[in-house]
DOLO-155316 format. One record per residue (C-alpha): residue in one letter; x, y, z. Coordinates in nm, 2 decimals, decimal comma. Layout:
% DOLO-155316
+--------+--------+--------+--------+
! residu !   east !  north !     up !
+--------+--------+--------+--------+
!      A !      X !      Y !      Z !
...
+--------+--------+--------+--------+
***
This chain:
% DOLO-155316
+--------+--------+--------+--------+
! residu !   east !  north !     up !
+--------+--------+--------+--------+
!      M !   1,71 !  -1,08 !  -0,87 !
!      A !   1,34 !  -0,88 !  -0,84 !
!      K !   1,03 !  -1,07 !  -1,03 !
!      N !   0,83 !  -0,76 !  -1,14 !
!      I !   0,44 !  -0,80 !  -1,20 !
!      Q !   0,34 !  -0,51 !  -1,42 !
!      T !  -0,04 !  -0,43 !  -1,32 !
!      D !  -0,12 !  -0,29 !  -1,67 !
!      G !  -0,38 !  -0,55 !  -1,75 !
!      L !  -0,57 !  -0,52 !  -1,46 !
!      E !  -0,60 !  -0,16 !  -1,46 !
!      G !  -0,84 !  -0,16 !  -1,77 !
!      N !  -1,14 !  -0,33 !  -1,54 !
!      A !  -1,04 !  -0,08 !  -1,27 !
!      M !  -1,31 !   0,13 !  -1,13 !
!      Q !  -1,28 !   0,48 !  -1,31 !
!      S !  -1,18 !   0,76 !  -1,06 !
!      D !  -1,48 !   0,93 !  -1,12 !
!      Q !  -1,74 !   0,65 !  -1,05 !
!      E !  -1,90 !   0,66 !  -0,72 !
!      P !  -1,79 !   0,38 !  -0,45 !
!      G !  -2,17 !   0,28 !  -0,41 !
!      A !  -2,25 !   0,35 !  -0,74 !
!      A !  -2,53 !   0,07 !  -0,84 !
!      G !  -2,37 !  -0,20 !  -1,01 !
!      S !  -2,00 !  -0,08 !  -0,95 !
!      G !  -1,73 !  -0,21 !  -0,73 !
!      R !  -1,40 !  -0,12 !  -0,60 !
!      E !  -1,16 !  -0,31 !  -0,78 !
!      L !  -0,86 !  -0,36 !  -0,45 !
!      L !  -0,51 !  -0,56 !  -0,44 !
!      T !  -0,50 !  -0,71 !  -0,09 !
!      F !  -0,19 !  -0,78 !   0,09 !
!      T !  -0,06 !  -0,89 !   0,43 !
!      L !   0,15 !  -0,78 !   0,75 !
!      G !   0,16 !  -1,04 !   0,99 !
!      A !  -0,19 !  -1,21 !   1,05 !
!      E !  -0,40 !  -0,91 !   0,88 !
!      E !  -0,49 !  -0,90 !   0,50 !
!      Y !  -0,50 !  -0,52 !   0,37 !
!      A !  -0,63 !  -0,40 !   0,08 !
!      I !  -0,57 !  -0,07 !  -0,14 !
!      D !  -0,68 !   0,12 !  -0,48 !
!      I !  -0,55 !  -0,09 !  -0,75 !
!      L !  -0,55 !   0,22 !  -0,97 !
!      K !  -0,28 !   0,38 !  -0,74 !
!      V !  -0,03 !   0,08 !  -0,78 !
!      Q !   0,23 !   0,05 !  -1,09 !
!      E !   0,37 !  -0,24 !  -1,05 !
!      I !   0,47 !  -0,54 !  -0,77 !
!      R !   0,86 !  -0,65 !  -0,76 !
!      G !   1,02 !  -0,90 !  -0,51 !
!      Y !   1,21 !  -0,73 !  -0,22 !
!      D !   1,58 !  -0,65 !  -0,25 !
!      A !   1,80 !  -0,47 !  -0,04 !
!      V !   1,75 !  -0,12 !  -0,05 !
!      T !   2,01 !   0,19 !   0,02 !
!      S !   1,97 !   0,32 !   0,34 !
!      I !   1,98 !   0,66 !   0,40 !
!      A !   2,12 !   0,79 !   0,73 !
!      N !   1,90 !   1,04 !   0,97 !
!      T !   1,58 !   0,90 !   0,81 !
!      A !   1,25 !   0,79 !   1,03 !
!      E !   1,27 !   0,43 !   1,11 !
!      F !   0,97 !   0,35 !   0,88 !
!      I !   1,17 !   0,45 !   0,57 !
!      K !   1,41 !   0,16 !   0,44 !
!      G !   1,61 !   0,37 !   0,22 !
!      V !   1,59 !   0,41 !  -0,16 !
!      I !   1,63 !   0,19 !  -0,46 !
!      N !   1,68 !   0,26 !  -0,84 !
!      L !   1,41 !   0,21 !  -1,03 !
!      R !   1,48 !   0,24 !  -1,43 !
!      G !   1,67 !   0,57 !  -1,32 !
!      S !   1,41 !   0,69 !  -1,08 !
!      I !   1,51 !   0,68 !  -0,70 !
!      V !   1,23 !   0,53 !  -0,54 !
!      P !   1,17 !   0,57 !  -0,11 !
!      I !   1,06 !   0,25 !   0,01 !
!      V !   0,88 !   0,23 !   0,32 !
!      D !   0,83 !  -0,11 !   0,55 !
!      M !   0,45 !  -0,12 !   0,70 !
!      R !   0,50 !  -0,29 !   0,96 !
!      I !   0,71 !  -0,10 !   1,09 !
!      K !   0,47 !   0,24 !   0,98 !
!      F !   0,18 !   0,06 !   1,15 !
!      R !   0,34 !  -0,02 !   1,47 !
!      L !   0,37 !  -0,42 !   1,37 !
!      G !   0,73 !  -0,53 !   1,48 !
!      R !   1,00 !  -0,63 !   1,30 !
!      V !   1,02 !  -0,94 !   0,99 !
!      S !   1,26 !  -1,14 !   0,81 !
!      Y !   1,24 !  -1,06 !   0,45 !
!      D !   1,19 !  -1,38 !   0,26 !
!      E !   1,06 !  -1,51 !  -0,08 !
!      T !   0,77 !  -1,39 !  -0,02 !
!      T !   0,81 !  -1,04 !   0,07 !
!      V !   0,75 !  -0,80 !  -0,18 !
!      V !   0,74 !  -0,41 !  -0,27 !
!      I !   0,40 !  -0,25 !  -0,41 !
!      I !   0,55 !   0,02 !  -0,64 !
!      L !   0,26 !   0,32 !  -0,59 !
!      N !   0,23 !   0,63 !  -0,80 !
!      V !   0,05 !   0,86 !  -0,54 !
!      A !  -0,02 !   1,24 !  -0,53 !
!      N !   0,21 !   1,24 !  -0,85 !
!      R !   0,50 !   1,09 !  -0,63 !
!      V !   0,65 !   0,74 !  -0,67 !
!      V !   0,71 !   0,55 !  -0,36 !
!      G !   0,72 !   0,14 !  -0,24 !
!      M !   0,57 !  -0,02 !   0,04 !
!      V !   0,74 !  -0,35 !   0,16 !
!      V !   0,46 !  -0,58 !   0,27 !
!      D !   0,51 !  -0,96 !   0,36 !
!      G !   0,28 !  -1,08 !   0,06 !
!      V !   0,05 !  -0,97 !  -0,19 !
!      S !  -0,29 !  -1,19 !  -0,19 !
!      D !  -0,52 !  -1,07 !  -0,47 !
!      V !  -0,66 !  -0,86 !  -0,67 !
!      L !  -1,08 !  -0,82 !  -0,60 !
!      T !  -1,43 !  -0,62 !  -0,65 !
!      L !  -1,58 !  -0,50 !  -0,37 !
!      K !  -1,92 !  -0,38 !  -0,37 !
!      A !  -2,05 !  -0,09 !  -0,12 !
!      E !  -2,27 !  -0,34 !   0,08 !
!      Q !  -1,96 !  -0,51 !   0,15 !
!      I !  -1,75 !  -0,22 !   0,32 !
!      K !  -1,83 !  -0,10 !   0,67 !
!      P !  -1,73 !   0,18 !   0,82 !
!      A !  -1,40 !   0,16 !   1,06 !
!      P !  -1,46 !   0,17 !   1,39 !
!      E !  -1,33 !   0,44 !   1,64 !
!      F !  -1,06 !   0,30 !   1,90 !
!      G !  -0,99 !   0,62 !   2,08 !
!      A !  -0,69 !   0,77 !   2,12 !
!      G !  -0,48 !   0,44 !   2,08 !
!      M !  -0,50 !   0,39 !   1,79 !
!      D !  -0,47 !   0,59 !   1,45 !
!      T !  -0,78 !   0,55 !   1,19 !
!      R !  -0,80 !   0,81 !   0,98 !
!      Y !  -0,59 !   0,62 !   0,71 !
!      L !  -0,87 !   0,37 !   0,71 !
!      Q !  -1,13 !   0,40 !   0,47 !
!      G !  -1,31 !   0,11 !   0,63 !
!      L !  -1,34 !  -0,28 !   0,69 !
!      G !  -1,44 !  -0,50 !   0,37 !
!      T !  -1,57 !  -0,84 !   0,41 !
!      V !  -1,52 !  -1,13 !   0,15 !
!      D !  -1,68 !  -1,50 !   0,26 !
!      E !  -1,47 !  -1,56 !   0,59 !
!      R !  -1,21 !  -1,29 !   0,50 !
!      M !  -1,21 !  -0,96 !   0,68 !
!      L !  -0,98 !  -0,70 !   0,52 !
!      I !  -0,86 !  -0,34 !   0,63 !
!      L !  -0,88 !  -0,08 !   0,36 !
!      V !  -0,64 !   0,12 !   0,35 !
!      D !  -0,65 !   0,50 !   0,21 !
!      I !  -0,34 !   0,47 !   0,04 !
!      E !  -0,29 !   0,87 !  -0,06 !
!      K !  -0,41 !   1,01 !   0,25 !
!      L !  -0,08 !   0,78 !   0,43 !
!      M !   0,14 !   0,88 !   0,16 !
!      T !   0,04 !   1,24 !   0,13 !
!      S !   0,04 !   1,29 !   0,53 !
!      R !   0,30 !   1,52 !   0,69 !
!      E !   0,53 !   1,24 !   0,79 !
!      M !   0,55 !   1,12 !   0,44 !
!      E !   0,72 !   1,42 !   0,34 !
!      L !   1,02 !   1,27 !   0,48 !
!      V !   0,94 !   0,97 !   0,25 !
!      E !   0,99 !   1,19 !  -0,04 !
!      A !   1,27 !   1,39 !   0,12 !
!      A !   1,48 !   1,05 !   0,14 !
!      G !   1,43 !   1,04 !  -0,23 !
!      M !   1,58 !   1,35 !  -0,29 !
!      N !   1,84 !   1,36 !  -0,05 !
!      I !   2,10 !   1,10 !  -0,22 !
+--------+--------+--------+--------+
***
């Protein structure tokens, strides 16, 4: 049975989308999650809920990173395995594996991650631009690198990632049931 963590109570404190990330006294509220040894962060306002990982219904002839779909209160939601999407290798799913349900660009999609860490606020001075890695790594989905104490966070532009051309396959997977 999946555990659900609603984020409704968290959204009230999150930065409104019309505020500038670098505005005086403001910060960006982010949900942090892990993939392997790395820690990532996404905009908390895109998170609908967090669920424990349950088996998904596989869809034939879809991209490898599309795990399948789930039925979420009557809606068919495509599920993306972020380890595969980011080419980090496969992992066995355990009790800490979760699915973050996102509401991005008028679509609902789930992403499988190794675990969720916490919600934190980063100020503009804590965020540095993502370095250029050359042709070996695609950085267009990265917003930058954030630092909190001794932690380094990879800030993912989840809106850009989940609305990219290849992610149209995800939407198609949800419709071809």
